[in-house]
N, C-alpha and C positions, 0 to 999 in steps of 0.2 A: 460265367457262372450260371448254374441252373437255378430255376425258381424254386423257392421253398427250402433250399439248403442255406444254412448260415456259414459264414467263414469261421474257421476255428482259429482262435487267437492263442498262440503258445504261452503267453504270459498268464492269461486267465486260467489255462489248464494247469500250469505249474502252481498258481496260487490256490486253486481248488484242491490239488493234491496235498499241498502243505497243510491246508486247513483240515482235510480228512485225517492226515497223519497225526495232527495234534489232537483231534477228537478221539481217535481210536488207538491211543498209545496203550501198550501192554503194561501190566503191573511192574515188570522189571525196569522198563524205560522210565516210568513215573518215579519209582524208587531212586533210580540213578540220578534223575534230575533234582529230586528233593534233597538228596545228600549233597549234590553239587551246590545247590542254593544255600544249604545250611553251612557248608564249608566256606563259601564266599561271604555269607552273612557274618560268620564267626571271625573271618579274617578282617572284614571291614570294621567289625566291632573292636577288635584288637588295635587296628590302626587308629580308630577314633580315640581310644583310651590312651594310646601312646602320644597322640597329638595333644590331648588334654594335659598329660604329664609333662610334655615338652613345654607347653605354654605356661604351666604352673612353675616349672623350674626356671623358665626364662623370666617370669615375673619376679621370682625370688632373687635371681641373679641381678636383675635390674635394681631391686630394692637394696641389695648388698652394695652394689656399685654406688648407688645414690647415697647410702649411709657413709661409705668410704669418702666420697667427695665432700659430704657435709662435715665429716670428722676432720678432713684436711682443711676445710674452710674454718672450722671451729679452732683447730690448732693454730692456723694463721692469725685469726682474730685474738686468740689467747696470747700468742707471742707479741702481737702489737700492743695489746693491753698491758702485758707485763713490762714491755719497754717503756710505755707511757708512764706507768706507775713508778718504775725505777727512776725515770727522769724527774718526775714530780717530787719524789722523795729526796733526790739529790738537790734539787732546787730549794726545797723546804729546809733541808739541813744547812745549806749554804746561807740562806737568808737568816736562819735562826742564829748561826754563829756570828754573822755580821751584826745582828741586833744585840747579841750578848756583848760583843766588843764595844759597840757604841753606847750601850746602856751602863757600862761600869762607872761607878761613882765612888767618891771618897766619903769619909765619915761625915763631912759637912754637906754632902749632896751635890758637890761640884763634879762635872765630868772629868774622867782621867784622860788627859790628852795623849799620853803615850800609846794607849790602845787604839785610839782613833788615827793617830799618825801611822801606826803599823798597818792598819786597815787600808789607808790611802796608799801606802808604799806597795802593798801587795797588789792593789788594783793597777797601779802604774806599771809594775813589773809584768803583769798579765797582758796589759795593752801593748807593751813594748815587744813581747815575744810573739 
């Protein structure tokens, strides 16, 4: 190497060329890049909007599924409550009939034994079967 001369680095030369090209772009090139960026920006905007719509619909669907599950749970609870009420009504009716049979009295206030014997007989037949 000679004294006073610097070595030329090809990477630095390429970087300087690119920098100059960016500085001195013509109006057509600038317009073209602006339209490209606008199109890209509009496309990204549409994608973001669609993504928001998707998340909105996804949350709505999740709510609907949750409501369906709640309704199924409510239906199950309602069915259990109805069965329980039916069993309680049946028990109350049976108890009331037994009380009526045991509470029958004659005109002097004495218990009527025939109705009590019938009640005992029906109990024995139930236990036997």
